PAZAPA-4460 file (N, C-alpha, C; in steps of 0.05 Angstrom, whole numbers, plus 32768, in hexadecimal, padded with zeros to 4 digits):
% residues 270
    n_x    n_y    n_z   ca_x   ca_y   ca_z    c_x    c_y    c_z   seq   type   mol
   85ED   7B55   85F7   860A   7B65   85E6   861E   7B52   85DE     1      X     A
   8629   7B56   85C6   863C   7B4B   85B9   8651   7B44   85C8     2      X     A
   8663   7B2C   85C1   8679   7B25   85CD   8694   7B3A   85C7     3      X     A
   869C   7B43   85D3   86B3   7B53   85D4   86CD   7B48   85C9     4      X     A
   86DB   7B53   85B6   86EB   7B4A   85A8   8708   7B48   85BF     5      X     A
   871E   7B3F   85B9   8738   7B39   85D5   8742   7B5A   85D8     6      X     A
   873E   7B68   85C1   874A   7B81   85C4   8741   7B91   85D7     7      X     A
   8722   7B8F   85D0   870C   7BA2   85E0   8704   7B97   85FB     8      X     A
   8710   7B7A   8605   870A   7B70   861A   8726   7B7D   862F     9      X     A
   873D   7B82   861F   8758   7B8D   862C   874D   7BA0   8636    10      X     A
   8742   7BB4   861D   8745   7BD3   862A   872C   7BD5   863B    11      X     A
   871B   7BC1   863A   86FD   7BC0   8651   8712   7BB7   866C    12      X     A
   8723   7BA8   866E   8731   7BA5   8686   8743   7BB9   8693    13      X     A
   8752   7BC8   8675   8761   7BDE   867F   8754   7BF3   8688    14      X     A
   8739   7BFA   867D   8732   7C15   8685   8728   7C16   86A5    15      X     A
   871D   7BF5   86B4   871F   7BF6   86CF   8730   7BF8   86DA    16      X     A
   874A   7BEB   86D3   8765   7BEA   86E0   876B   7C09   86DE    17      X     A
   8768   7C19   86CA   8776   7C34   86C7   8765   7C47   86DA    18      X     A
   874E   7C46   86DD   873E   7C59   86EF   8742   7C49   870B    19      X     A
   8745   7C36   8716   8749   7C2A   872E   8767   7C36   873C    20      X     A
   877D   7C37   8725   8792   7C3D   872E   8793   7C58   8735    21      X     A
   8783   7C6C   8722   8783   7C85   8725   8772   7C88   8742    22      X     A
   875D   7C7B   8747   8756   7C80   8760   8764   7C7C   8779    23      X     A
   877A   7C68   8773   878B   7C66   878A   879D   7C79   8791    24      X     A
   87A3   7C84   8779   87BC   7C9B   8777   87AE   7CB5   8784    25      X     A
   8793   7CB1   8787   8783   7CC3   8796   877D   7CC4   87B5    26      X     A
   8788   7CAC   87BD   8784   7CA2   87DA   8765   7C99   87DC    27      X     A
   875C   7C8E   87C7   8743   7C7C   87C6   8746   7C63   87C4    28      X     A
   874F   7C55   87DE   8756   7C3C   87D5   8740   7C26   87D7    29      X     A
   872D   7C34   87E7   8713   7C23   87EE   86F9   7C23   87DE    30      X     A
   86FF   7C34   87CA   86E6   7C3E   87B9   86DE   7C28   87A4    31      X     A
   86C7   7C1D   87A7   86BC   7C09   8793   86B1   7C18   8775    32      X     A
   86C3   7C0B   8763   86BD   7C17   874A   86A0   7C0C   873D    33      X     A
   8697   7C1F   8733   8679   7C16   8727   8679   7C1C   870A    34      X     A
   868A   7C35   86F7   8689   7C2E   86E2   86A6   7C36   86D9    35      X     A
   86B0   7C34   86C4   86CD   7C3C   86B3   86C7   7C3B   8692    36      X     A
   86D1   7C51   8688   86D5   7C4D   866E   86F0   7C5D   8663    37      X     A
   86F5   7C57   8655   8706   7C69   863C   86F5   7C77   8628    38      X     A
   86F5   7C91   862A   86E2   7CA3   861F   86EF   7CB1   8605    39      X     A
   86EF   7CA0   85ED   86F4   7CAF   85D1   86E8   7CA6   85C0    40      X     A
   86F2   7CAD   859F   86DC   7CAE   858F   86D4   7C8F   858B    41      X     A
   86E3   7C78   8590   86E3   7C60   8591   86C0   7C56   8598    42      X     A
   86BC   7C60   85AC   86A6   7C5F   85BB   868E   7C62   85AD    43      X     A
   8689   7C76   859E   867C   7C86   8590   8673   7C77   856B    44      X     A
   868B   7C64   856A   8685   7C5B   8554   8699   7C71   853E    45      X     A
   86A3   7C83   8546   86B3   7C93   852E   86CC   7CA0   8535    46      X     A
   86D9   7C81   853A   86F4   7C7F   853F   8708   7C8F   8526    47      X     A
   8716   7CA2   8529   8726   7CA9   850A   8732   7C97   8501    48      X     A
   8736   7C99   84E8   8749   7C85   84D7   8765   7C8C   84D4    49      X     A
   8769   7C9D   84D7   878A   7CA7   84DE   8792   7CB7   84F0    50      X     A
   87AA   7CB7   84F4   87B5   7CCA   8504   87AF   7CEB   84FE    51      X     A
   87B0   7CEE   84DF   87AD   7D04   84DA   8790   7D0F   84D7    52      X     A
   877D   7CFF   84E1   8764   7D0C   84EA   875A   7D1B   84FB    53      X     A
   8749   7D27   84FE   8743   7D39   8519   873A   7D20   852D    54      X     A
   8747   7D29   8544   8742   7D12   8557   8736   7D21   856E    55      X     A
   8722   7D12   8589   871D   7D1B   859F   872B   7D0F   85B1    56      X     A
   8735   7D1C   85C0   874C   7D14   85D9   8735   7D05   85EC    57      X     A
   8742   7CF1   85F5   8734   7CDE   8604   8737   7CDF   861F    58      X     A
   8728   7CD2   862E   872B   7CD6   864D   8721   7CBE   8658    59      X     A
   8729   7CBD   8674   871E   7C9C   8685   8708   7CAD   8692    60      X     A
   86F0   7CA2   8692   86DC   7CAA   86A1   86D7   7C91   86B8    61      X     A
   86D1   7C9D   86CC   86CA   7C85   86E7   86B6   7C8E   86F7    62      X     A
   86A6   7C7B   86FD   868F   7C83   871D   869B   7C71   8731    63      X     A
   869D   7C74   874A   86A2   7C64   875C   8691   7C6D   8775    64      X     A
   8690   7C57   8790   8680   7C60   87A0   8690   7C58   87B9    65      X     A
   8696   7C6B   87CE   869E   7C66   87EA   868E   7C51   87F7    66      X     A
   869B   7C3E   8803   8691   7C2B   8818   867A   7C40   8827    67      X     A
   8665   7C30   8830   8652   7C42   883E   8665   7C51   885B    68      X     A
   866F   7C38   8868   867C   7C3F   8885   868B   7C5E   8880    69      X     A
   8698   7C61   8869   86AB   7C77   8868   869A   7C8F   8869    70      X     A
   8684   7C94   8864   8668   7CB0   886C   865F   7CAA   8887    71      X     A
   866E   7C9B   889B   8663   7C9B   88B2   8670   7CA8   88CD    72      X     A
   8690   7CAD   88C0   86A2   7CB7   88D6   869E   7CD5   88D8    73      X     A
   86B6   7CDF   88E6   86B4   7D00   88E2   86BC   7D10   88CF    74      X     A
   86C7   7D05   88BC   86D2   7D11   889C   86C7   7CFD   888C    75      X     A
   86AB   7D03   887E   86A0   7CF7   8869   86B6   7CFC   884F    76      X     A
   86B1   7CE8   8837   86BE   7CF3   881C   86B6   7D0F   8813    77      X     A
   869F   7D14   881C   869E   7D2F   8807   86AB   7D45   8818    78      X     A
   86B4   7D46   882E   86C2   7D52   883D   86E0   7D59   883C    79      X     A
   86E9   7D41   8832   86FF   7D3A   882A   8705   7D47   8810    80      X     A
   86FB   7D48   87FA   86FF   7D4B   87E3   86EE   7D45   87CB    81      X     A
   86D2   7D49   87D8   86B9   7D47   87CB   86B2   7D34   87B3    82      X     A
   86C4   7D1A   87B6   86C6   7D00   87A4   86C9   7D0E   8788    83      X     A
   86CF   7D1F   877E   86D1   7D25   8762   86EC   7D25   875A    84      X     A
   86FA   7D19   8744   8719   7D1B   8740   871D   7D1D   8720    85      X     A
   8728   7D32   8713   8728   7D33   86FC   8747   7D40   86F4    86      X     A
   8758   7D38   86E1   876D   7D3D   86DA   876E   7D3F   86BD    87      X     A
   8782   7D58   86B3   8784   7D56   8691   879F   7D40   868E    88      X     A
   879B   7D47   8674   87B0   7D2D   8668   87C8   7D3D   8663    89      X     A
   87D8   7D2B   866B   87F8   7D2D   865F   8809   7D21   8651    90      X     A
   8821   7D28   864F   882E   7D18   863E   882F   7CFB   864A    91      X     A
   8837   7CFB   865F   8830   7CE2   866C   881C   7CD1   867D    92      X     A
   8807   7CDC   8675   87EA   7CD6   8680   87D2   7CE6   8678    93      X     A
   87B9   7CD4   8671   87AC   7CD8   866A   8796   7CE8   8677    94      X     A
   8780   7CF6   8675   876E   7D06   8684   8756   7CF2   8691    95      X     A
   874E   7CF8   86A9   873A   7CEC   86B7   8723   7CF8   86C2    96      X     A
   870F   7CF5   86C6   86F5   7CFC   86CF   86E6   7CE6   86DC    97      X     A
   86EC   7CE8   86F9   86E9   7CD7   8710   86CD   7CE3   8721    98      X     A
   86BC   7CD5   8720   86A5   7CE0   873B   869E   7CCA   874A    99      X     A
   869B   7CD3   8766   868D   7CC1   8779   866F   7CC2   8773   100      X     A
   865D   7CAE   8777   8646   7CA4   8770   8633   7CC0   8778   101      X     A
   8638   7CC8   8790   8626   7CD7   8798   862F   7CF6   8788   102      X     A
   8645   7CFD   877F   8645   7D14   876D   8639   7D0C   8753   103      X     A
   863B   7CF9   8744   863B   7CED   872B   8616   7CEE   8727   104      X     A
   8607   7CE7   873E   85E9   7CEC   8741   85E6   7D07   873C   105      X     A
   85EE   7D14   8751   85EB   7D34   8751   85ED   7D44   8735   106      X     A
   85FE   7D38   8725   8607   7D44   870F   85EC   7D35   86F3   107      X     A
   85E6   7D22   86FC   85CE   7D18   86E8   85B9   7D2D   86F1   108      X     A
   85B4   7D35   8704   8598   7D3D   870E   859E   7D5E   8705   109      X     A
   85B6   7D64   8700   85B8   7D82   86F6   85BB   7D81   86D4   110      X     A
   85BB   7D66   86CC   85B4   7D67   86AC   85D5   7D6E   86A0   111      X     A
   85E6   7D66   86AE   8600   7D69   86A8   8609   7D4E   8690   112      X     A
   8620   7D54   8681   8622   7D3C   866B   8629   7D2C   8672   113      X     A
   8633   7D20   868D   8635   7D07   8693   861F   7CF7   868F   114      X     A
   860A   7CFB   8687   85F2   7CED   867F   8600   7CD2   866B   115      X     A
   860D   7CDE   865C   861D   7CD1   863D   8625   7CB6   8651   116      X     A
   8632   7CB8   8667   8640   7C9E   8670   862C   7C8C   8674   117      X     A
   8613   7C8A   867A   85FB   7C7A   8677   85F6   7C6C   8663   118      X     A
   8600   7C76   8647   85F9   7C70   862B   8609   7C65   8623   119      X     A
   8620   7C5E   862D   8637   7C52   861A   863B   7C30   861D   120      X     A
   8630   7C27   8602   8626   7C09   8611   8640   7BF9   85F9   121      X     A
   8654   7C07   85ED   866C   7BFC   85E3   8685   7C05   85E5   122      X     A
   869B   7BF9   85E2   86B6   7C05   85E5   86C2   7BFA   85FB   123      X     A
   86DA   7C03   8607   86DF   7BFB   861E   86DC   7C01   8638   124      X     A
   86BF   7BF4   863F   86B5   7BFF   8659   86B4   7BEB   8674   125      X     A
   86BA   7BEE   868D   86A8   7BDC   86A3   8696   7BEA   86B1   126      X     A
   8683   7BD7   86B0   8662   7BD9   86BF   8660   7BC9   86D2   127      X     A
   865D   7BD1   86ED   8654   7BC3   86FE   8637   7BBB   86F8   128      X     A
   862F   7BA9   870B   8609   7BA3   8710   85FE   7BB4   8719   129      X     A
   860F   7BC3   8728   85FD   7BE2   873D   85FC   7BF6   8720   130      X     A
   8610   7BFA   8718   8612   7C0C   86FF   85F7   7C01   86EE   131      X     A
   85F9   7BEB   86DF   85EA   7BE4   86C9   85CA   7BE6   86D5   132      X     A
   85C2   7BE0   86F1   85AA   7BE5   86F5   85A1   7C02   86F4   133      X     A
   85B2   7C18   86FB   85AF   7C33   86F4   85A7   7C3E   86D6   134      X     A
   85BD   7C2E   86CA   85C4   7C2F   86AA   85A1   7C2A   869F   135      X     A
   8597   7C17   86AC   8579   7C0E   86A6   8564   7C24   869F   136      X     A
   8567   7C36   86AC   8554   7C4E   86AB   8566   7C66   86A2   137      X     A
   8577   7C62   8694   8587   7C7D   8685   8571   7C8D   867A   138      X     A
   8563   7C86   866A   8549   7C98   865D   8541   7CA9   866A   139      X     A
   8537   7CA9   8681   852E   7CB5   8696   853B   7CCC   86A3   140      X     A
   8555   7CCF   869E   8567   7CE5   869F   8567   7CFE   868D   141      X     A
   855C   7CEF   8675   855B   7D09   8662   8542   7D1D   8660   142      X     A
   854A   7D32   865F   8535   7D49   865A   8543   7D5D   8651   143      X     A
   8531   7D72   864B   8536   7D8B   863D   854E   7D99   8649   144      X     A
   8556   7D9C   8662   8569   7DA8   866E   8584   7D9D   8664   145      X     A
   8583   7D82   8662   8596   7D75   8660   859F   7D77   8640   146      X     A
   858B   7D76   8632   8593   7D78   8615   8596   7D98   860E   147      X     A
   858C   7DAB   861C   859A   7DC7   861B   85B8   7DCD   8622   148      X     A
   85BD   7DB8   8637   85DD   7DBF   8642   85EC   7DAE   862A   149      X     A
   85E1   7D98   8624   85F8   7D90   860B   85F6   7D9E   85EE   150      X     A
   85E2   7DAB   85E6   85E0   7DBC   85D4   85F2   7DD3   85D9   151      X     A
   85ED   7DD8   85F4   8603   7DFB   85F6   861C   7DF5   85F6   152      X     A
   8626   7DD8   8603   863B   7DD3   8603   864E   7DD2   85E2   153      X     A
   863B   7DC6   85D5   8643   7DC6   85B9   8640   7DE3   85AB   154      X     A
   8634   7DF3   85AC   863A   7E10   85A2   864C   7E1C   85AA   155      X     A
   8655   7E17   85BF   8672   7E25   85CD   8682   7E24   85BB   156      X     A
   8688   7E11   85A9   869C   7E0B   8593   86A0   7E20   857C   157      X     A
   8686   7E28   857C   867D   7E39   8564   8688   7E55   8569   158      X     A
   8699   7E61   8554   86A1   7E78   8558   868C   7E88   855B   159      X     A
   868B   7EA4   8569   867F   7EB7   856C   866E   7EC1   8557   160      X     A
   8673   7EC7   8542   8663   7ECD   852C   8651   7EBB   8520   161      X     A
   865A   7EA4   8521   864B   7E8D   8518   8634   7E85   852A   162      X     A
   862D   7E8F   853C   8618   7E86   8550   8606   7EA0   854E   163      X     A
   860A   7EB0   853E   85F5   7EC7   8538   85FC   7EC9   8515   164      X     A
   85E5   7EC5   8506   85E6   7ECB   84E6   85F1   7EEB   84E3   165      X     A
   85EE   7F01   84F0   85ED   7F19   84EE   8608   7F27   84F4   166      X     A
   8620   7F11   8504   863E   7F1D   850F   864D   7F11   84EF   167      X     A
   8659   7F25   84E3   8664   7F1E   84D0   868A   7F22   84D9   168      X     A
   868D   7F26   84F3   86A7   7F1F   84FA   86BC   7F10   84EE   169      X     A
   86D2   7F17   84E5   86EC   7EFF   84E2   86EE   7EF5   84FC   170      X     A
   86F1   7ED6   84F9   86F1   7EC5   850E   8710   7EB7   8513   171      X     A
   871B   7EBC   84FE   8735   7EA8   84F9   874E   7EAE   8516   172      X     A
   874D   7EC8   851C   8764   7ED3   852C   875C   7ECD   854E   173      X     A
   8742   7ECD   854E   8738   7ECB   856B   8728   7EB0   8579   174      X     A
   871F   7EA4   855F   871B   7E8D   8565   8727   7E71   8577   175      X     A
   871D   7E65   8589   872B   7E52   8596   8715   7E3A   859B   176      X     A
   8723   7E24   858F   8717   7E0B   858D   870B   7E02   85A5   177      X     A
   86F7   7DFA   85AC   86F1   7DED   85CA   86F5   7DCB   85C8   178      X     A
   86EF   7DBF   85AA   86ED   7DA4   85AD   86E9   7DA0   8590   179      X     A
   86F8   7D87   8582   86F8   7D83   8565   86DB   7D85   855C   180      X     A
   86DF   7D91   8546   86C2   7D97   853F   86AE   7D82   8535   181      X     A
   86BC   7D6C   8530   86A7   7D4E   852D   869A   7D51   854A   182      X     A
   86A7   7D4F   855E   8695   7D52   8575   8682   7D68   857D   183      X     A
   8689   7D7F   8577   8674   7D92   8575   8656   7D84   8568   184      X     A
   865C   7D7B   854C   8642   7D6B   853B   8638   7D52   8544   185      X     A
   8647   7D46   8555   863F   7D2D   856D   862B   7D3B   8580   186      X     A
   8637   7D4A   858C   8625   7D57   85A4   8606   7D5F   8594   187      X     A
   8608   7D6D   8585   85F0   7D76   8576   85DE   7D61   856F   188      X     A
   85E7   7D49   855F   85DF   7D37   8562   85D4   7D24   8574   189      X     A
   85E5   7D27   8589   85D1   7D1E   85A6   85B8   7D2C   85AC   190      X     A
   85BD   7D45   85AC   85A2   7D56   85B1   858D   7D50   85A1   191      X     A
   8593   7D53   8583   8577   7D4B   8571   856A   7D2F   8575   192      X     A
   857C   7D1A   857E   8578   7D00   8582   8561   7CFE   859D   193      X     A
   8571   7D13   85B0   855A   7D08   85CB   8544   7D19   85C5   194      X     A
   8543   7D2F   85B7   8529   7D3E   85B4   8512   7D2E   859F   195      X     A
   8528   7D1E   8591   8510   7D16   857D   8505   7CF6   8587   196      X     A
   8515   7CF1   8598   8513   7CCE   859C   850C   7CCA   85C1   197      X     A
   8518   7CDD   85CB   8511   7CDC   85EB   8531   7CC7   85F2   198      X     A
   8544   7CB9   85E3   8554   7CAF   85EC   856C   7CB0   85D4   199      X     A
   8581   7CA8   85D8   8593   7CAD   85C7   85AA   7C8C   85C7   200      X     A
   85B3   7C8A   85B3   85D0   7C75   85B4   85F2   7C85   85AE   201      X     A
   85FA   7C82   85BD   861B   7C8E   85C2   8627   7C7F   85A9   202      X     A
   8624   7C64   859F   8627   7C54   858D   861F   7C60   8572   203      X     A
   862F   7C73   855B   8623   7C79   8547   8621   7C69   8531   204      X     A
   8609   7C60   852D   860B   7C48   8515   8610   7C57   84F4   205      X     A
   8612   7C43   84E8   861D   7C4C   84CA   8600   7C5C   84C0   206      X     A
   8609   7C6E   84B3   85F2   7C7F   84A6   8600   7C9B   84A6   207      X     A
   85EB   7CAE   8499   85F5   7CC9   848E   8603   7CDA   84A4   208      X     A
   85F3   7CD6   84C0   8602   7CE1   84DA   8619   7CDD   84DE   209      X     A
   8620   7CC2   84DD   863E   7CB9   84E4   864C   7CC3   84CB   210      X     A
   8644   7CC6   84AB   8659   7CC9   849A   865F   7CE9   849B   211      X     A
   8645   7CF8   84A9   864C   7D15   84A5   8660   7D1B   84BC   212      X     A
   8665   7D0A   84D2   8673   7D09   84E2   8691   7D06   84DC   213      X     A
   8693   7CEC   84D0   86AA   7CE3   84C7   86B7   7CFA   84B1   214      X     A
   86A5   7D01   849C   86B4   7D1A   8496   86BE   7D29   849B   215      X     A
   86B4   7D32   84B1   86C1   7D44   84C4   86DC   7D3C   84CE   216      X     A
   86DE   7D2A   84DA   86F5   7D13   84E2   870B   7D14   84D0   217      X     A
   8706   7D0B   84B6   8716   7D0C   849E   8721   7D24   849A   218      X     A
   8717   7D38   84A0   8724   7D58   8499   8717   7D5A   8479   219      X     A
   8700   7D4D   8470   86F7   7D56   845A   86E7   7D6A   8451   220      X     A
   86DE   7D77   846A   86CA   7D93   846B   86D8   7DAC   8470   221      X     A
   86D0   7DC0   8465   86D7   7DDF   846D   86D1   7DE2   8489   222      X     A
   86DF   7DEF   849B   86D6   7DF8   84B4   86BD   7E07   84B6   223      X     A
   86BD   7E1A   84A5   86A1   7E2B   84A3   868A   7E1C   84A1   224      X     A
   868F   7E09   8489   8674   7DF9   8485   866E   7DED   849C   225      X     A
   867E   7DE3   84AA   8674   7DD2   84C9   8669   7DE4   84DA   226      X     A
   8673   7DFD   84DB   866A   7E13   84EC   864F   7E15   84E3   227      X     A
   8648   7E1B   84CD   8631   7E20   84C1   861B   7E0D   84C6   228      X     A
   8627   7DF0   84C1   8612   7DE1   84C4   860E   7DE0   84DF   229      X     A
   8620   7DDD   84F4   861C   7DE0   850F   8606   7DF1   851A   230      X     A
   860A   7E10   8511   85F9   7E21   851B   85DB   7E1F   8513   231      X     A
   85D8   7E12   84FA   85BC   7E0E   84E8   85B2   7DFB   84F6   232      X     A
   85BC   7DDE   8503   85B3   7DCC   8512   85A7   7DD4   8528   233      X     A
   85BB   7DE8   853B   85B6   7DED   8554   8599   7E08   8555   234      X     A
   859D   7E14   853F   8582   7E2C   8542   856C   7E17   853A   235      X     A
   856B   7E02   852E   854F   7DF7   8526   854A   7DE5   853D   236      X     A
   855D   7DDF   8552   8555   7DCD   8569   8544   7DE9   857C   237      X     A
   855C   7DFB   857D   8549   7E12   858F   852F   7E1C   8588   238      X     A
   852A   7E20   856C   8510   7E26   855F   84FB   7E15   8564   239      X     A
   8505   7DF5   856B   84E9   7DE6   8572   84E6   7DEF   8593   240      X     A
   84F2   7DFC   859B   84F0   7E00   85BE   84E5   7DE7   85CF   241      X     A
   84F7   7DD7   85C1   84F5   7DB9   85D1   84D6   7DAD   85CB   242      X     A
   84CD   7DAF   85BA   84B2   7DA3   85B7   84B4   7D80   85B6   243      X     A
   84B5   7D82   85D2   84BD   7D5B   85D1   84AC   7D59   85E9   244      X     A
   84AD   7D3D   85EF   849C   7D35   8601   84AF   7D2E   8622   245      X     A
   84C7   7D3B   861A   84DB   7D39   862E   84D4   7D51   8646   246      X     A
   84D6   7D45   865E   84CF   7D55   866F   84E7   7D72   8677   247      X     A
   84E0   7D8A   8680   84F2   7D9C   867D   850A   7D96   868C   248      X     A
   850D   7D88   86A3   851E   7D84   86B8   851A   7D63   86BF   249      X     A
   8527   7D5C   86D2   8528   7D43   86E5   850A   7D3A   86F2   250      X     A
   84FD   7D2C   86F1   84E3   7D31   86FE   84E3   7D29   8716   251      X     A
   84D3   7D2A   872C   84D6   7D22   8742   84D7   7D02   874C   252      X     A
   84C7   7CFB   8731   84CB   7CDA   8738   84E6   7CCA   8734   253      X     A
   84F1   7CD5   871D   8511   7CD3   8717   8523   7CD8   872B   254      X     A
   851E   7CF1   8738   8533   7CF6   874D   8529   7CE5   8769   255      X     A
   8513   7CD8   876F   850E   7CCD   877D   8519   7CAE   877F   256      X     A
   8516   7CA7   8766   8524   7C8C   875A   8544   7C8F   875F   257      X     A
   854B   7CA0   8753   856B   7CA4   875B   8575   7CA7   877C   258      X     A
   8565   7CB4   878A   8567   7CB5   87A4   8566   7C98   87B7   259      X     A
   8551   7C88   87B1   854B   7C6D   87B6   8569   7C60   87AB   260      X     A
   856B   7C5F   8790   857F   7C50   8785   859D   7C55   8792   261      X     A
   85A4   7C69   879E   85BE   7C79   87AA   85BA   7C67   87CB   262      X     A
   85A5   7C6C   87D4   85A2   7C5E   87EC   859F   7C44   87E6   263      X     A
   8598   7C2E   87DD   8598   7C13   87D9   85B2   7C0E   87D2   264      X     A
   85C4   7C17   87C6   85E1   7C19   87BE   85F5   7C19   87D2   265      X     A
   85EE   7C2D   87E8   85FD   7C2C   8803   85F6   7C1D   8815   266      X     A
   85DF   7C10   8815   85D6   7C02   882D   85DA   7BE2   8823   267      X     A
   85D5   7BD3   8804   85D9   7BBB   8805   85F1   7BBB   87F2   268      X     A
   85FE   7BC9   87E8   860E   7BC0   87D0   862E   7BC4   87DB   269      X     A
   8634   7BDA   87ED   864A   7BDC   87F4   8649   7BE5   8813   270      X     A
***
């Protein structure tokens, strides 16, 4: 991996400190941090060029582990608060999504979008050696279920009538935007890349796909045109019926690996 600039090195340290401070504020003073990152468009290489551009609201992501001994008493961490902490952004504080590793592993098994956290290779992130060992197996957590969930989340941003070509209802008055429109196409791009290649890169390289997203970031395209493109690309993916070598869900082998990895983490590393 290339050497980070002083700015990114600062952001790297800042992400770690921010998540650790957040955990301490929730009375988790003995948790061991495995991963921390500030998720915004920078880590995808689609950082908006100006404040006038459409932006994706950033959030701090984190994964930690309770020491093994904390699971052996009368009150385990799961009994207390299930090891999941999320907050919404406010004027004085950004939003956070932080999981104990047990919960994060179960989200992976369920095909949740947190699998993206394993594919971040650039930007302000902190990764422990234990996290990197899990990250080395990241492609094995991709399957048709996870692709379907990413695609499903993306199209929730479409107005009702754009989800079906037969619908002609006016959408302006009732439409509620779920995410920046460029984020919708980024997610569809993830689904396309995984189905085609069996993996994907969170860092969007120079090329037509990146320029297409940046044109939306720069507010250079009509919203209806973006919706029409998203609907067409989503329909093409569905028409493929996941004609891919991806498994339908997490395989028994991957589930066994993850269970063994978690046991090894509890016994040997913490």
